[in-house]
C-alpha positions in Angstrom: 124.5 -116.0 87.4 127.6 -113.8 86.7 130.0 -113.6 89.6 133.0 -112.0 87.8 133.1 -109.1 85.3 135.9 -107.3 83.5 135.5 -103.7 84.8 136.6 -100.7 82.9 138.4 -97.8 84.5 138.3 -94.2 83.3 141.2 -92.1 84.6 139.7 -88.7 83.7 136.4 -88.4 85.5 135.5 -85.0 84.1 135.7 -86.1 80.5 132.4 -87.3 79.2 133.7 -89.8 76.7 137.2 -91.5 76.8 138.8 -94.6 75.6 138.4 -97.4 78.1 141.0 -99.9 79.2 140.2 -103.2 81.0 141.9 -104.0 84.3 144.6 -106.6 83.9 142.9 -108.9 86.4 139.4 -110.2 87.0 137.6 -108.6 89.9 135.1 -110.3 92.1 132.2 -107.9 91.9 130.3 -109.4 94.8 133.1 -108.2 97.1 133.2 -104.6 95.8 131.7 -101.7 97.7 131.2 -100.1 94.3 127.8 -100.9 92.8 128.0 -102.8 89.5 125.1 -103.8 87.3 124.2 -104.7 83.7 121.3 -102.9 82.1 119.3 -104.0 79.0 118.7 -100.7 77.2 116.1 -102.2 74.8 114.0 -104.0 77.4 114.3 -101.4 80.3 115.5 -104.1 82.7 118.5 -104.8 84.9 120.1 -108.0 83.7 122.5 -108.6 86.7 123.7 -106.7 89.8 126.2 -107.2 92.6 125.2 -106.8 96.3 126.3 -103.1 96.4 124.0 -102.4 93.5 121.1 -103.9 95.4 121.7 -101.4 98.2 121.9 -98.5 95.7 118.6 -99.6 94.0 116.8 -100.2 97.4 116.2 -103.8 96.2 115.0 -106.6 98.6 117.1 -109.1 96.7 118.4 -109.7 93.2 115.3 -111.5 92.0 113.1 -108.5 92.9 115.5 -106.1 91.2 115.6 -108.2 88.0 111.8 -108.1 87.8 111.6 -104.3 87.8 110.3 -102.7 84.6 112.0 -99.3 84.3 110.1 -98.2 81.2 107.4 -96.4 83.2 109.9 -94.1 84.9 112.4 -93.7 82.1 111.8 -90.5 80.2 112.4 -90.3 76.4 115.3 -87.9 77.1 117.0 -90.6 79.3 116.3 -93.3 76.7 117.7 -91.2 73.9 120.8 -90.7 75.9 121.2 -94.4 76.6 120.8 -95.1 72.9 123.6 -92.6 72.2 125.7 -94.2 74.8 125.3 -97.5 73.0 126.8 -96.0 69.8 129.7 -94.9 72.0 130.1 -98.4 73.4 130.1 -99.9 69.9 133.3 -97.8 69.3 135.0 -99.4 72.3 134.7 -96.2 74.3 133.2 -95.6 77.8 131.3 -92.8 79.4 131.8 -91.2 82.8 129.1 -89.1 84.3 127.3 -88.1 87.5 123.7 -89.5 87.5 120.7 -89.1 89.8 118.6 -92.1 90.7 115.2 -92.3 92.5 114.7 -95.9 93.5 111.4 -96.3 95.4 111.2 -92.5 95.5 114.5 -92.1 97.3 116.9 -89.6 95.5 120.5 -90.8 95.2 123.5 -89.5 93.3 126.5 -91.5 92.0 129.4 -91.1 89.7 128.9 -93.7 87.0 131.5 -95.3 84.7 129.6 -96.9 81.9 130.8 -99.2 79.2 129.3 -101.8 76.8 128.2 -105.3 77.6 127.4 -107.8 74.8 124.4 -110.1 75.4 124.4 -113.6 73.9 122.1 -112.5 71.1 124.7 -109.8 70.0 122.8 -106.8 71.4 124.9 -104.1 73.3 123.8 -103.3 76.8 125.1 -101.0 79.5 127.6 -102.1 82.1 127.7 -99.6 85.0 130.2 -99.2 87.9 128.7 -96.6 90.2 130.2 -94.9 93.2 127.5 -93.3 95.5 128.2 -89.7 96.4 128.6 -90.4 100.1 131.7 -92.5 99.3 133.3 -89.8 97.1 136.1 -87.8 98.8 135.7 -85.0 96.3 132.2 -83.5 96.4 133.1 -80.6 94.1 131.6 -82.3 91.0 128.1 -82.8 92.3 126.8 -79.8 90.4 127.8 -81.6 87.2 125.0 -84.1 87.5 123.7 -84.6 84.0 120.5 -82.8 83.0 118.8 -84.2 80.0 116.0 -82.9 77.7 114.7 -83.6 74.2 113.0 -81.4 71.6 111.8 -81.8 68.1 113.6 -80.0 65.3 111.4 -77.0 65.7 112.5 -76.7 69.3 109.3 -78.0 70.9 109.9 -79.7 74.3 109.4 -83.5 74.3 110.9 -84.9 77.5 113.3 -84.4 80.4 114.9 -86.3 83.2 114.2 -85.4 86.9 117.4 -83.5 87.3 116.4 -81.1 84.5 112.9 -80.6 86.0 114.3 -79.9 89.4 116.6 -77.1 88.0 114.7 -75.7 85.1 111.1 -76.3 86.2 108.2 -78.1 84.7 106.9 -75.2 82.5 109.4 -75.5 79.7 107.6 -75.8 76.4 110.2 -74.5 74.0 114.0 -74.8 73.7 114.2 -71.1 73.4 112.7 -70.6 76.9 116.0 -71.8 78.4 118.0 -68.8 77.1 118.2 -65.2 78.2 118.6 -64.5 74.5 116.0 -66.7 72.7 117.9 -66.3 69.4 120.6 -68.6 70.7 118.2 -71.6 70.3 117.8 -70.9 66.6 121.6 -70.6 66.1 122.1 -73.9 68.0 119.5 -75.8 66.0 121.0 -74.6 62.8 124.5 -75.6 63.9 123.3 -79.1 64.9 121.5 -79.6 61.6 124.8 -78.7 59.9 127.3 -80.7 62.0 125.1 -83.0 64.1 126.6 -81.9 67.4 127.2 -78.6 69.1 128.9 -77.6 72.4 129.3 -74.3 74.2 128.7 -72.4 77.4 125.5 -70.4 78.0 123.9 -68.4 80.8 120.4 -70.0 81.2 117.3 -69.1 83.2 116.6 -71.6 86.1 114.5 -71.8 89.2 117.5 -70.5 91.1 118.1 -67.6 88.8 120.5 -67.2 85.9 123.2 -69.9 86.0 126.0 -70.9 83.6 125.8 -74.3 81.9 127.8 -76.2 79.4 125.4 -77.5 76.7 126.1 -80.5 74.5 123.4 -80.7 71.8 123.2 -83.5 69.4 120.9 -85.3 66.9 119.1 -88.3 68.3 117.0 -90.6 66.1 114.2 -91.6 68.5 112.1 -93.7 66.1 115.0 -94.4 63.7 113.1 -92.0 61.3 112.4 -88.7 63.1 115.3 -86.7 64.4 115.2 -85.0 67.8 117.5 -82.7 69.7 119.1 -84.3 72.7 120.4 -81.6 75.1 122.8 -82.5 77.8 123.4 -79.8 80.5 126.2 -79.5 83.0 126.2 -76.9 85.7 129.5 -75.0 85.5 128.3 -71.8 87.2 131.0 -71.4 89.9 133.9 -72.4 87.6 132.6 -70.0 84.9 132.4 -67.1 87.3 136.0 -67.7 88.4 137.1 -67.9 84.8 135.3 -64.7 83.9 136.8 -62.9 86.9 140.3 -64.1 86.1 139.9 -63.3 82.4 139.0 -59.8 83.4 142.1 -59.6 85.6 144.3 -61.0 82.8 142.9 -58.5 80.3 143.4 -55.6 82.7 146.5 -53.7 83.8 146.6 -54.0 87.6 148.1 -50.5 88.1 145.8 -48.4 85.9 142.7 -50.5 85.4 143.1 -50.0 81.6 143.1 -52.8 79.1 146.5 -54.5 78.8 148.1 -55.9 75.7 145.8 -58.9 75.6 142.7 -56.9 76.2 143.7 -54.4 73.5 144.3 -57.2 71.0 140.9 -58.7 71.7 139.3 -55.3 71.2 141.1 -54.7 67.9 140.2 -58.1 66.6 136.6 -57.4 67.4 136.8 -54.1 65.5 138.3 -55.8 62.5 135.7 -58.6 62.5 133.0 -56.0 62.5 134.7 -53.9 59.8 134.9 -50.9 62.1 137.5 -48.3 60.9 139.6 -46.7 63.6 142.6 -44.5 64.5 145.3 -46.0 66.7 147.5 -43.6 68.8 150.7 -44.8 70.3 151.5 -42.6 73.4 154.9 -42.7 75.1 156.0 -40.5 78.0 159.3 -38.7 77.4 162.1 -39.3 79.9 159.8 -41.3 82.2 162.7 -43.5 83.2 164.4 -40.5 84.8 161.4 -39.9 87.0 161.3 -43.5 88.1 165.0 -43.6 88.8 165.4 -40.2 90.6 162.1 -40.0 92.5 161.1 -43.7 92.9 158.5 -46.1 91.6 155.8 -44.6 93.8 156.0 -41.3 92.0 156.3 -43.0 88.6 153.2 -45.1 89.4 151.3 -41.9 90.3 152.2 -40.4 87.0 151.1 -43.5 85.1 147.7 -43.6 86.9 147.1 -39.9 86.4 147.6 -40.3 82.6 145.3 -43.3 82.6 142.6 -41.3 84.3 143.0 -38.5 81.8 142.6 -40.8 78.9 139.6 -42.6 80.5 137.9 -39.3 81.2 138.7 -37.6 78.0 135.8 -35.3 77.3 137.0 -34.0 74.0 137.5 -37.3 72.2 135.7 -40.6 73.1 138.0 -43.6 72.8 139.3 -46.7 74.4 142.6 -46.5 76.4 145.1 -49.3 77.0 148.3 -49.5 78.9 150.6 -51.2 76.4 153.5 -51.6 78.7 155.8 -49.5 80.9 155.0 -45.9 80.1 153.4 -46.7 76.7 149.7 -46.3 76.1 147.5 -47.0 73.1 144.3 -44.9 72.5 141.8 -46.2 70.0 139.1 -43.9 68.4 136.4 -45.2 66.0 136.2 -43.1 62.9 132.4 -42.8 63.0 132.5 -41.8 66.6 134.4 -38.6 66.1 134.0 -35.6 63.8 137.6 -34.6 64.3 140.4 -35.4 61.9 143.2 -37.9 62.7 145.7 -35.1 63.3 143.2 -33.0 65.3 142.6 -35.9 67.7 146.4 -36.4 68.1 146.8 -32.7 69.0 144.1 -33.1 71.6 145.9 -36.1 73.1 149.2 -34.1 73.1 147.4 -31.3 75.1 145.9 -33.8 77.4 149.0 -35.8 78.1 151.3 -32.8 78.5 149.4 -31.1 81.3 151.5 -30.9 84.5 151.6 -33.9 86.8 152.3 -33.9 90.6 154.4 -35.9 92.9 153.2 -37.5 96.2 153.4 -34.1 98.0 151.5 -32.3 95.3 154.6 -30.6 93.8 154.3 -30.1 90.0 156.2 -32.4 87.6 156.7 -31.3 84.0 156.5 -34.5 81.8 155.8 -34.5 78.1 154.6 -37.2 75.8 155.1 -38.1 72.1 152.3 -39.5 70.0 152.4 -41.6 66.8 149.3 -42.6 64.9 148.1 -44.9 62.2 144.7 -45.7 60.6 142.9 -48.9 60.0 142.6 -50.0 57.2 144.5 -47.3 55.3 147.8 -48.0 57.1 147.5 -51.7 57.4 145.0 -54.5 58.1 147.1 -56.5 60.5 147.1 -55.6 64.2 150.8 -56.1 64.7 151.7 -54.1 61.6 149.4 -51.2 62.7 151.0 -51.2 66.2 154.5 -51.3 64.6 153.7 -48.4 62.3 152.1 -46.3 65.0 155.2 -47.1 67.1 157.5 -46.0 64.3 155.6 -42.7 64.0 156.0 -42.2 67.7 159.7 -42.8 67.6 159.9 -40.3 64.7 158.1 -37.8 66.9 160.6 -38.4 69.7 163.5 -38.0 67.2 162.1 -34.6 66.1 162.2 -33.1 69.6 159.5 -35.0 71.6 156.3 -33.4 72.9 154.7 -33.7 69.4 152.5 -36.0 67.3 153.2 -37.5 63.9 151.1 -39.6 61.6 152.6 -42.7 60.1 153.9 -42.5 56.5 155.2 -45.3 54.4 158.9 -46.0 55.1 159.0 -44.7 58.6 160.1 -48.1 59.8 163.5 -47.2 58.3 164.2 -45.2 61.4 164.4 -48.5 63.3 167.7 -49.3 61.7 169.2 -50.7 64.8 167.7 -54.0 64.2 169.4 -54.2 60.9 172.7 -53.4 62.5 172.1 -55.9 65.3 171.3 -58.6 62.7 174.5 -57.8 60.8 176.7 -58.4 63.9 174.6 -61.3 65.3 175.6 -63.5 62.5 179.2 -63.4 63.7 178.5 -63.3 67.5 179.2 -67.1 68.1 182.2 -67.2 65.8 183.7 -64.2 67.5 183.1 -65.6 71.0 180.9 -62.6 72.0 178.2 -64.6 73.7 178.2 -65.6 77.4 175.8 -66.9 80.0 174.7 -65.6 83.4 172.8 -67.8 85.9 170.2 -66.5 88.3 169.2 -68.9 91.2 165.5 -69.6 91.8 165.0 -70.3 95.5 162.6 -72.5 97.4 162.1 -70.3 100.5 160.7 -73.2 102.6 164.3 -74.1 103.3 166.2 -71.4 101.3 167.6 -74.0 98.9 168.3 -73.4 95.2 165.5 -75.0 93.2 167.0 -74.2 89.8 169.2 -71.8 87.8 167.7 -69.7 85.0 170.1 -69.4 82.1 170.3 -65.8 80.8 172.0 -64.9 77.5 174.5 -62.1 77.5 175.9 -60.6 74.2 178.6 -57.9 74.3 179.6 -56.5 70.9 182.5 -54.1 70.5 180.3 -51.7 68.5 176.8 -52.2 70.0 177.9 -52.8 73.6 175.6 -55.0 75.7 172.6 -56.0 73.6 169.5 -56.9 75.5 168.7 -60.6 75.4 165.1 -60.0 74.3 166.3 -57.9 71.3 168.9 -60.6 70.5 166.3 -63.4 70.4 163.8 -61.3 68.3 166.4 -60.5 65.7 167.7 -64.1 65.7 164.1 -65.2 64.9 163.8 -62.6 62.2 167.0 -63.6 60.4 166.6 -67.3 60.8 169.4 -68.2 63.1 167.4 -68.7 66.3 168.0 -72.5 66.3 171.7 -72.1 65.9 171.8 -69.5 68.7 169.6 -71.4 71.2 171.5 -74.6 70.5 174.6 -72.8 71.6 172.7 -71.6 74.8 171.5 -75.2 75.5 175.0 -76.7 75.1 176.6 -74.0 77.3 173.9 -74.0 80.0 173.6 -77.8 80.3 177.4 -78.1 80.2 177.7 -75.6 83.1 175.1 -77.2 85.3 177.5 -79.9 86.9 179.9 -77.1 87.8 177.1 -74.9 89.2 176.0 -77.8 91.3 179.5 -78.5 92.6 180.1 -74.8 93.4 176.8 -74.4 95.3 176.5 -77.8 96.8 173.0 -78.4 95.5 171.2 -80.5 92.9 169.4 -77.7 91.2 167.9 -77.9 87.7 168.8 -75.7 84.8 166.0 -73.6 83.3 166.4 -72.6 79.7 164.0 -70.4 77.7 163.1 -71.7 74.3 161.7 -69.5 71.5 158.5 -70.3 69.7 160.3 -70.9 66.3 162.8 -73.3 67.9 160.0 -75.1 69.8 158.4 -76.2 66.5 161.6 -77.9 65.3 161.0 -81.7 65.3 164.7 -82.3 66.1 164.6 -80.4 69.4 163.8 -83.3 71.8 166.5 -85.5 70.3 169.0 -82.7 70.5 168.2 -82.0 74.2 168.6 -85.7 75.0 172.0 -85.9 73.3 173.3 -82.8 75.1 172.1 -84.2 78.5 173.7 -87.6 77.8 177.0 -86.0 76.8 177.1 -84.2 80.2 175.9 -87.3 82.1 172.7 -85.6 83.2 169.1 -86.8 83.3 166.0 -85.3 81.7 164.8 -84.4 85.2 167.7 -82.0 85.4 166.3 -79.8 82.7 163.4 -77.4 82.7 162.2 -75.6 79.6 160.5 -72.2 79.9 157.9 -71.1 77.4 156.9 -67.5 77.1 153.2 -66.7 76.6 154.0 -65.1 73.2 155.5 -68.5 72.3 152.3 -70.3 73.3 149.8 -68.0 71.5 151.7 -68.3 68.2 152.6 -71.9 68.2 150.3 -74.0 70.4 147.9 -74.8 67.6 150.4 -74.6 64.7 152.6 -77.4 63.2 154.8 -79.4 65.4 154.6 -78.4 69.1 156.7 -80.8 71.2 155.4 -80.0 74.7 153.9 -83.4 75.2 156.9 -85.2 73.9 159.3 -83.4 76.2 157.0 -83.9 79.1 156.8 -87.7 78.4 160.6 -87.7 78.3 160.7 -86.3 81.8 161.7 -82.8 81.0 159.6 -80.3 83.0 157.9 -77.4 81.4 157.1 -73.9 82.8 155.0 -71.1 81.4 157.1 -67.9 81.7 155.9 -64.2 82.1 152.3 -65.3 82.9 149.9 -62.3 82.9 151.9 -60.0 80.5 149.1 -59.8 78.0 149.0 -63.0 76.0 147.8 -65.5 78.6 144.8 -67.7 78.1 143.3 -70.1 80.5 143.0 -72.6 77.8 146.8 -73.0 77.7 146.8 -74.1 81.3 144.8 -77.1 80.2 146.5 -77.8 76.9 150.1 -77.7 77.9 151.6 -80.3 80.3 153.4 -77.6 82.3 154.6 -78.1 85.9 155.3 -74.5 86.8 153.8 -71.2 85.9 156.0 -68.1 86.4 154.1 -64.9 87.3 155.5 -61.9 85.6 157.4 -59.4 87.7 154.9 -56.6 86.9 152.5 -58.3 89.5 155.3 -58.5 92.0 156.1 -54.8 91.8 152.5 -53.9 92.6 152.0 -56.5 95.3 152.7 -54.2 98.2 149.8 -52.0 97.1 147.5 -55.0 96.4 148.2 -58.7 96.5 144.7 -59.7 95.4 145.6 -60.4 91.8 148.7 -62.5 92.5 146.7 -64.4 95.2 143.9 -65.2 92.8 146.3 -66.4 90.2 148.1 -68.6 92.7 144.8 -70.1 93.9 143.8 -70.9 90.3 147.1 -72.5 89.6 147.0 -74.5 92.8 143.5 -75.8 91.9 145.0 -77.0 88.6 147.9 -78.7 90.4 150.4 -76.3 89.0 153.3 -74.8 91.0 153.5 -71.0 91.2 156.9 -69.3 90.7 157.2 -65.5 91.1 159.9 -63.4 89.6 161.0 -59.8 90.3 161.2 -60.2 94.1 163.2 -57.1 95.0 162.5 -56.5 98.7 162.3 -58.6 101.9 158.7 -57.4 102.3 157.7 -58.9 98.9 159.3 -62.2 99.7 157.5 -62.4 103.1 154.1 -61.5 101.5 154.6 -64.3 98.9 155.5 -66.8 101.7 152.3 -65.9 103.5 150.3 -66.4 100.3 152.0 -69.8 100.0 154.3 -69.1 97.1 157.7 -70.4 97.9 159.4 -70.6 94.6 160.9 -67.1 94.2 163.4 -65.3 91.9 164.7 -61.7 92.0 167.4 -59.3 93.0 166.5 -59.5 96.7 167.4 -63.2 96.6 170.3 -63.2 94.1 171.5 -61.3 91.0 172.4 -63.1 87.8 176.1 -64.1 87.7 178.4 -65.9 85.4 179.7 -69.3 86.1 183.1 -67.8 87.1 181.5 -66.0 90.0 180.1 -69.2 91.5 183.4 -71.0 91.1 185.3 -68.2 92.6 182.9 -67.9 95.5 183.1 -71.6 96.2 186.9 -71.5 96.1 187.0 -68.5 98.5 184.6 -70.3 100.9 186.8 -73.4 100.8 189.9 -71.4 101.5 188.2 -69.7 104.5 187.2 -73.1 105.9 190.8 -74.5 105.5 192.3 -71.4 107.2 
């Protein structure tokens, strides 16, 4: 009789199939509280079991358990699954899954880690290590108990395990009966015939109503001649609802309720896939900044919401409105949904947007808008180019006196000559010592300590003046000097960190934003290590910030060094989360430690903190730390503390300052103490 086994441990319990690794030492299975047994798949019998397994299987003793014949109560669906598992075991892989057992009619659930066991005759059996559900600390996974069913290639039901029957009922005769849209079954069968395996999420009909499941459908050779469909179902209903809700929030502008950039992008991608021709109108309020600055953000927000309502309730022209950012809106009209010409629609929008607005007391405000338009596919077949050309037309309308509309014409991009001028001077900015750095502290409000300093680029040119950092980075990417520019930033910021620490008496990190193009450079990790070593700093002293625009462009392209940097000990953070490009998938694909919520959420928080609270709870569930930027008032900081967000950045806490400021402040403080 076996007394010792080599057990296999799977570190990711929610992954169905993973590489297994043996423990480094032999474990006495008879002393384990975990149930362990070996199962002969071909003969439907347990080959060996430890005392804990006897309890799980309600066995009188080991002899009685070994004599049980499981063929009677093992459905074809379960047997097909076990055969598939054997193919997995042959590849030196293991399987982790929640299973339901019914020994002697008693229902039990356990998390099972299954791997291969080779019998003396060379056959592969199943070795199982099972943790009964009462022993599990985390009960959140119990809804993921595997549900199994099999069908012939025409979709006719063959067999199912008890978990399937409990949830789906005993009246299923066709695969198509599971779906709200029966056509899905035909699509899945066709996909499996083509690629042998198919996975996706579906809303299915169950005894408890419509629920979301993750389906894994594969080919199973039951008789080694006839193919069957093996369907594995996992209940993901609660998680899916949370994802749908958060996706809706991420696609929607919190102030106006309109689509944001991300939602607009998805809509336009759908139109293009379906070959729908459309007009795109770029709307920008004239002199809106003056309203915000002179009358306050409350009045500005009222104007923005009023315009959004007008666009949504447009009775003259039916279209889809989006808040593109700030006081910029995009309005999409399908060609076949309107009898009006492109220019006529634009004139209607001018009339609509230029009606008087009111302040909080109902006093009239005269605000105009300018509109630029482009047409798909006539003016371009790429979303970004269409937006750029509509934007160029809008700027042309502003340059001609505002409060008017202009349709894009070829060459209008030439009015945006500033970028060419910026590019011309940027080439010499480093050589001419025009670049400098400011550092803004990020505070941990639990003890009001400095968690890190964000490094912020400043470029002052004699002709252009102070050039915005975002514009500088964009132009640097376009003219191909982004690596040179950001290498200068990295050297300067890391070199300043020891002085910042000494001046502020803290051990803060330095946070540096890296562009997407630079992040695909294979040499980046080695360069970071060399700069850190030169300044006698560790990898733990550096934090790299990745903007969502970086992620959407580069996460699935070429060299993406996030994992390498993380393995080196350099922490990663996702910057500007929620600005329009975010995707929940990135939170799982990138080894980030911190997610920085965009300041647009902070500015609306005093009206409603629901969105920022929901995002924080999601990030917390994913074991990610939330950081909020744009904290401008004590009230905002207090609300964030109540929510549980303690990493904060903003003008209320500290303004960005150059290194010289921190050194001077430290010197002044020291002088005061000495005196």
